[in-house]
N, C-alpha and C positions, 0 to 999 in steps of 0.2 A: 669782481665782473673782468673776464678777459679781454684785452684790447686785440682789436684786430690788426693783423700784418697787412699791410698794404705792398701790392706787388704791382709794378708797371710792366707791360710787355709793348714794345716798340715794334710795330710791324705785324699786319694781319694776313701774312701768307701761310704757306704750309707750315713752316716752323712756329711762328707766331701764335697762330690758331691752336696748333697741338699743344704748346705750352700753356696757354691760356686755360684750356680745358682741363688740362691735368692738374694744375693747381689747385682747381675748387674741390679735390679730395678732402680739404681741410675746410671745416666752415668757419674757422676764424681768420682765412686768409681772403681779403679783399683784392679782386682782381680787376685791373683795368687794361684794356687793349686799347693803343692808340693807332690809328690807321688811316691814311689819307683819303681812302676810299669808303663809301657806305656798303659795298658788296664784296664778297670773295672773289678774287680772281683766280680761274683755273690756268695759268700760266702754260702748262702743257697742251692747252687747247688753242693758244693763240693764233696758229697758223689755220686752224679750222675756222676761226672767226674772220680772218682775212679772206678766206676763200668763201664764206657765207654758209658754212655747214653747221656752226654752233656760236652761241653767244658768248661763252667762255666766262660767265659769272654765275655764282651761286649766291643767294640771299643768306646774309650772316646767320638768320634764324634757324637755318638748316644745319650748320655745321659749328655754330658757338653755343657753348653752354650758357643756361639761363642766367647763372650767377656771375656772368662775365658782363663788367659795364664796357661798352663800346664807345670811344671817343672818335668821333670822324675830324682828324687834323694831322697837322704834320710836326713832328719833333723837330726844332731848329737847334736845340743845345742840350747837352746834359750836363748838370752841376753836381758831380759827385761828392764834393764837400758839403753841399746844402741838401744833397739828396732830392733833388727836383730835375724836371725836364721842363723847357721853355716850349710853348706851342706857337703855330706860325700865326693863329688868331690873337695871340696875346694871352698872359696869365701863365701859370705855372701848375704842375702837378707833381705833387711829393710822394715819395716811395721809401719803403724800408728796403725792398730788394728791387733790382731793374733786370729784366730780359730783353737783352739786345738782338732782335731778329729783323734786323732793317731790310734783309734781302739783298737782291741784286738786279740790275739792269743793264742796258746797253752801256758798254764802254765808248767813250768819246773818241771816234776815229781819229786817227792822225793823218790819213790820206787826204791830200788836198782836194776840196770840193765834196768829200763824203758827208760832212755835217749840213751843208746846204742842199746837197742834190739827192741824197740816198735817205732811205726811209728805214728806221730801225723798227724792230718789233718785239723788243724784250718786254714793253709793259703794255696795259690796256690802251692807255691813252695813244701811245705809238702807233698801236694797232689800228684804232679808231681814225687817226689821221690818214693812214695808208689805204683803208678798205675804199672810202669815196673817190680816191685818186684811181685805184683799180676799175672801179665800177664805171668811172667816166673815159677809161682808155679804151680805145676800140679792141674788138677781139684779137685782132692781128698785132697789136701793139708788142714790140719786143720787151721782154721783162727779164731783167738780170738779176739773179739771187747771189750775193756774196757771202761766202761762208760755208765751210764744208762739213759742219757739226751737226747736230740733230736738227736744230732749228733750220738751218739752210736745207737741208736735205727734204724735211717735212713741207717747208713753204713752197720749194720747188715742185714737189710731186703732186702737192695739193692745188696749185695754179695749172699745172699741166695737164691734170686731170679734168680741168674744167675747158681744156681746149686751149689754154694761154700758151704762146711762143715763148720758151723759159730757157734760159742759159744759167748753168750754175757754176760759179767761178770759185774754185776751192782754195787758190792760193798755197797749194800743197797737195796733199793725198786726199781722197775723198773719204770721208767718215773715218778721221784719225784714231778713233777709239777701238774701230770694228777690227775683228780678225780679218783675214785675207779672205776667207771664204764667206764670211758675211758681207766685205766689201763688193765681192764679185756679184752677189745677189742683189745687192742695193742697185750697182750700175746697171744690171740686166734690167730690172724694173724700172729705173729711169729711162733708159734707152726706150722700152716700149711705150713709155708714156711721152716719148718724143722730147725729153730734156737734153740738150746739149751740155755735157760735162767737161769742163775745162780742168786740167789738173797740172801739176809740175811746176817748176821754177819760172816757166814763162807765163804762169797764170797768177801771178801776184798782182792786185788792182795799185796802180800808182796814181790814178787821179779820176776823181769822177766830174762829169760836165751835166749840163741839163739834160742832153740827149744821147751821151756816149760815156762809155767806161774804157779808160785807158789801161792796158796791161803791161806788164814788166817786159814782155817779149817783144812789144812795139804794136802789137794788135790793138785796133780801136774796134770796140764793140758797140753798135747802135743799140740804145736803151731808152726807152719811153719812161720806163718805171724802173728804178734802181733799188732794191731791197737790201739792207746791211744786216746780216746776223752775226759778222765776225767779232767775237769777244765779248765778254761781260764785265762790268765793273760792280764796285759797290758804293753806296753812298759815302760821302766823307764825313758823317755825322761824329763819329767815334774819334777820328783825328781833330776835328774842329773843336772837339770837346776836351782836348788834352789826354785822351786816352792812348794807350800805347797800341799800334796796328801794325800789319804786316805792310810789306812793299805795295799792296794792291789796295790797302785800306781796310782790311778785315780786322775785327777786334781780337788782339792777342790774349789767348787764355791758356790756363793749364788743361790737363787731361779731363778735369772735372767740369769744364767749359766756364771757369771762373777767370774773370779778368785778372791779368798779372798786376793789374794796378788797385784793384777794388774786390774784397769778398762779397760785396754785396751788388755787384753786377756781373750777370751771367750773360753768355752769347750762345745763340743758335742758328742753325742754318748757313746760307750761303755767305753771311757777314762775319762767321766765326772762324778763327784759325787756331784750334787747338795746338799746342806744342809748336806752333808754326809750320804745322804740317796739316794744311787745310783738307778737308774731304772734297771729292767732287761735287760741285754745284749741281743740285738735283733735287726733286722731291722726294727720291729714294733716301736720301740723308738728310733731308730736312725734317721729317716726321720723327724719326728717333732721335735726331738733335733736339728738336723742340722738347720732346718727352724727357730727354735726359737733363736739359737745361731746368724743367720743372722739378724734377727729382734732386737736383742738386740744391735748389732753394729750399724745397721741403724738407730735406735732410738738415740743412742749415738751422731753419726754423725749430726743427726738434731737437736742435742740440747735437746731432750725430755728423761724423765726417762723410762728405758725399764720395762715393766712387768714381773711377775714371770712365770715360765712354767707351763702350765695347761696341764697334760697327763695322760689318763686312757687307759687301755688295753682292748682287745676283747678277746684274747685268745692265744693259741698256735696250730701252724700247723705242723704235722709231716707226712712225705711221708712213707709208709711200702713196699716199692718196686714201680714198675711203674703202678701196678694196683689197689693199695688200699693206702689209708692214714686215717687221723684222725685230725678233728680239734675240738680242746677242748675249747670250750666256757668259758669265766672267767668274773668275775666281775670287774669294772673299776680298783679296787686296784690289779687287777692281781692274785686274788686267783681264782682256778678253781671252775667252777659249775657243776651241775651233767648233764648238758646237753652236748652231742658232737655229730658230724655227722662222721660217720666212712665209711668203704669199697670205693666202687668206688667213690661216691659224695665227700668223704674226699679226696681221690686223685685229683679230679677236683677241688676243693676248694684250695687244695696245690698248683697246677699247676698256679690257678688263681691268688693267691698270689705272686709267683715267677715272673709271667709275669707283675702283677699290681705293684710291687715294683720298678722294672725298668722303666715301663711307667711312674710311678709318678715322677721319676728323669728327664726323657725326657721331661714331661709335664712343670715342673719347669724350664727346660732349655729354652723351647719356650715361656713360659709366666711366668717369676720371679713374685713370689708373689701368685702363685694360690693355693698352698696347704692350706688346712685348716683341723685343727682336733679338733675345739672348741668344737665339740659336746661329744668328750671323754675325761671327766674330771673326777677326783679322788678325791671326797670330803674327804675320809678318810686321804688322805696325807696331805690336808691343816688342819685337825684336828689334826695329829699326829705333825705337826710343831708348832701349835698354843700350844699344850701341852709341847712342848721341848722349849718354848720361852725362850730366853735368853742363849740357849745352842747350837743353830745352828751358822755356821761361819757367820760373820757380811759381809756386803757387803763392797767390797773394796773401799778405799777413794781416792787411789792415782792415779792421772793422770800425770805419769811422761814423 
């Protein structure tokens, strides 16, 4: 009788769910997904949750394969030597292979007062804390959104469309990923919505108080509600467990997504740093990374050598309220092109992306192995790795 191979997946986000579903291709693989929440969170809709237009959660029964065992808990430690993970509620779960898809969240702000008086929204619980605060605030209350990336832009637009008085503090340039043409399009839309956009060196936040935001140029902004979207961080679980990480805390892997410390640990999504050249944190990367992590594990189970990750990008999609959006097209190496789709067509594309991302997970649940992304390859990454030959982390050798 053939023994099952136990695979534990840490994290039930876009990468973790994709990996767990794809692993069910083999009947002799027992998959356990460990996640702190009982439902799947659509992180790319959290700004809608804050604005009240979407609940941003999906029942796991809609996106998780029937053969995947869901454990609602938090992993507090990985013991690579014993091949176990420790749970917050007590006890351990053993594994033959581990997929580390712990995801990302809000970075701990270093600005004085930000941790006490600003509201991050990178996670569901954070958005749940913010929403009643906004609901209780007068319609005329000054709202300050700090951070000019997609989350900041989307949150500012969503709230301004509801009639809120919103100031977006960029701390630099608006939408740093965007091409200058796309940036102008976003700026025009925000202006139509009444959002005050503060850019440049004088628009860095130096302190946050209960009702004011102080800027580097000396200006003080009245702010009854301050929302912090600047920066993302990853859990410190890998580092606390004695595994090698990059400076941010992402698990260091080779190009097959295998940990440089242990061939039985594979990483995916925002918490992975392949060759110390991590991909942009995004659901666009999370799906293929989750699928490739599963393929790496399946190859090792089959006694085959896993291949390197091949992943290229197509762009970045940002909603600008319910009636407009922008799809900024990019080269495969994730650098913005001069072409974008804006306005209502941009909003339609954003909605299609949100819907399609969940559908992709559901499709993999029903037909594991179905996701393919071989058309999107970044040749420049391969060239960069070749140029760094001898510097990138080596493939793990130990099968302990």
